[in-house]
N, C-alpha and C positions, 0 to 999 in steps of 0.2 A: 755326714748332716750335720748342718750347723743351727744354731738359735740365737736370736737377739734376746737378752733377759730384761727385764725392766729395771730401771733404777731404784736402789733401795738406799733411801739416805737414812733409814733406822741404823747402819752400820757406822756413821758419824756420830760419836757420842765421846765425851769427855769433860773434865771440870770446867766452870767457868768462873773466871776470877774477877773480884769487883773493882780492880783498879781500871782507870782508862787506858785505852790502846793495850790492852792485855787479850786479844781475841787469840783462839787457836784454831787449827785447821778446820773442826767441825763446826764451828761458828762462822765459817766463811764460804766454805765450798758449797756450791749451788748445783743443783740438777740441770744438765745442760739442755737449754731451749734453742728453738729455731733463731736465726739473726742474733745470738749471744755475742756481745763484744769480744773480741778475740781474747783469749787468755790460755792457760792450761788446761788440757782436757784429758783427764784420766779414763782409761778404757782398758776393761779388763779381758783378759783371755783364758777362760777357763778350760783348759786342754792339756792332758798328760798323755794323749795317744801317741805323741811322738816320742817320749819317754818310754812308754810301754813298747813301743817297735823297737827301741835302741835298747831293750832288756835292762831298764834302769827301774829305780824304786819309784812308783807311782804315787801321787796324791797331791801334785801341783796344780791341778785344777781348781783346788781349793784355796791357791795361795792369793787370787786378787782381793777377796773379800777380808782375808786375814791381812794384807796389806794395807786397807782401807782401815780397819779397826786400829793398827800401829799408828798410822799415819794422822788419825783424827785428834789425838791430845796434843801434838806438837804444836809449838807456837808458830803463830803467824806472822811472818816477816815480808811478806808480797805488797806489790802495790797493785798489780794486774789481777783480774779474778782467776778463779779454779773452778773447774766444774767436774760433775761426776757424768761421765757419759753411759755407764751401765757396763754390760759385760756381753761378749760374744763367747757362746758356748759350744765347745766342740761334742758333738752327740757320736755316743760309741765310738767307732774307729774312723768317723768322717772327717779325718784331718785337713784333707784337700779341699773340700766345701768349708770347712772352718776358717782356713788360711785366707781363702778368698773372700769369704764376707768381712774378716777384719782387714784385710787390705782395701776394700771398697768403702768400709767406715773411716779407716784413717785417710784415704784420698778426699772424703767429704769434709773432715776436719782440716786438713792441711788446705783445702781451697777456701775453707772459711775463714782461715787467717790464725787457727789455733797452734799451739805446740801441744802435740799428743804425747801423752806419756803412758805406756801400755803396761799393764801388771799382769805378769805371767803367774802360772800356767809354764810349761815347760820351753826349753829353747827353740823348739819348732816354731815359734812366735817370730823368730828372726827373719825367716822367708816371709811371712806375711806383713810384717812391718816394713821391710826393704820395698815390697811389691806395693805396697800402698802410698810409698814415697814416690817411687818410679811412676806410678799411674798419675801422679800429679802433676808430671810433666809433660804429659802427652796431651795432643800431639805437640811434638818439638822437633823442628829440623837440625839443631844442634845437640848432642847427647849432653846430658847434664853430668858433671863431674862430682857424683857422689862418694864420699869417703865412708867406710864403715870403719868404726871403731868398736872393738869387741874387748871386755875386759873379761878374760874367761880362763879357766885352767885347761880348756879344751879348745882345738881348733875348728872342731864341727865341719871339718873338708871331706867326711867320708863320702865314698861314691853312691850318689844316689840313685844310680841305674837299676841296682836291685831292691831297695826299699827306702823311702823317704821317712826320715824321723828326726829327732832332736840332734842327731848327731851329722845332719847332712845339709843344713839350711845354707851355709856359706858356698857349697860346692854347687848348691841349686842356683844360687846367686850368680855365681861365677858364671855357670852354663847359660843363665838367661842374658848376662850380659854379653857373652860370646854371641849368643843368636841376635840379640839387637845390635850388635857392634859398638857396645858402649865399653868404656873403660870399666875395670875391676880393680877397685881400690880399697885394700883391706889392711887393717892393722888389728894384731892379736896380741895382747898384754897380758901378762899372769900365767902364761902357758906353762903346765907342769911336763917336764920331760917324761916323767914315769907313767903319765897317763895318755901320752901320745906316740903312736907308733914311728918307725922311722918313714913309712911310707907317706904319712900325715905331714911329716916335716919335711919331705921331698916334695910334696904336692905344694905346700905352703911357699916354698923357696920359688917353685915354677911358675906360681901366681904372683909372683913379686910381694909378698906379705911382708909387712912391717912386724917383726917377732922380738918381743920381750920376754923372757923366761921368767917364772916367779922368783928363781934365786937371784936374779940380776936387779930386782926393784927393791931397793934397800935405801935408808936414809942418805947415803953417802953419795948414791947415784942417781938419786930421783930427779934432781936439776936437769942432769944429763937426758933422762928419760923424757921428761917434760919437753924438752928442746926437740928431741926426736920426733915427738909426736905433734909440736907446733910445725915443724917443718914438713911433715905429711900433711897437716890440716893447710898449710899454704897452698898446697898443689890441688885443693877440693875447693868446691863453690859451696856444696852442701853437705851437712854431716848427718849422720844416723849413729847414735851411740846405743849400744847392747849391752847390759851388763849381767851376765850369769852370776849368780851368787855364790856359785861355787868356786869363784876365784878367791872368795875370803877363808881363811883357816877354817877348819871344823870348830875350832872353840867359839868363834866368832858367828859361824853360820853353820850349824848341825843340822838344820832343816832343810836339806838340799838332796837332789837324787844321788849326786855322788860326793861327799865330803872330800875337802882338799886336807890332806896330810900335814902340808906345808901351808901354801896360800899367799896371799898378800894382804897384810892388815889393812883395815879400814881407814887407818892414819895415812897410809901409804897411797891407797885409792881415791882418795877425797882429792889431793892436788891434780890427778890425772883428769878426773871429773870436772874440777873447775877450770881447767885449760880449754875443755869443751865446751862448757857453757859459757867461758866469757869470750869465745871465739867470734861470736856474731854468725856463725854458721850453722848452729844445731837447729834442725828441722822437726826433729824426732828421735825419741828415745825409749826403751824398753828395759823392764828387769824380769828377768826369768829364773825359773827352778824352785821358786818359795814354796816348800812343801809343809804345811802347818802340822800333818800327822807324825811327821819327824822333828819338830822343833823343841828346843828346850826352853823354858820360859820365855817363849817367844823371842828368842836372840836373833833368830835370822829375819823374823818380820820387822823386828825393831831396826836391825841394821838396814833392811831395805827402805823402810820409812825414813830414816836417816838420809838416806842418799837421794829420795826422792825430794825431801825437805832441800837437801843440799843443790840438787839439780835445777830446781824451780825459785830459788833465791833471785830476786831482781831488784833489791836493794840492800 
């Protein structure tokens, strides 16, 4: 089962500065209304059913509202509007219904011209996000060239035949692309070799995945990796960016299902996000695995909020 929850604008609170042109997010975010001028639309996905199925640490269902609270006091540097579109809630183990509900909501937002940013929730959000984008191109005679860029310690390419979970979304997408005769274009950056089996590396290679491991992403090689990603982007017409917060080191993001012993620092992740943002091809993004019950001093929520802020800069 799935449920749409009402928009709670009381989450948007923070300081108000007296100087001119000193707005913060909590002063500028508006509840989404019909026929709103296109802008950034924040849509929460209250789910950790996929994490539970994947035997991970649950609690990410509370992530969307924690992220809103962390984003609220950040300085406003946008020219286009931003909207709160509420949350889609997964009820009990009704993951598939919740994913379809989220996908339908995203299709509507995309059709209206918005840039949706989905606030997770477990990484099972990825299948729903992609499906919402895919639905927005239907019916279409020419298959769209959608590129998926996943910043993640995990491939999330486990076989979904047995059970669909937070560990299977990109395998599900690959299967759907095969069913529809669409190309599957997948880049996964920040992968931990210690956290992914040989079988997953083999599957990633068979699917033609662009892979960069966490240990490869450092200051000396960052420019080269950005160029690799830009070559990937050049072969796509549309981009879906998904950020699993467990790509960050545990010291920066302790509040996730599976904290990273090494990870890729925020300072190295940001240039990758900027390259996607500035490509002109970004249609949809999401952030996954924020678990407030496991967070320390809201570190993970603050990191996630900074990434949303960076992702939505337009001036």
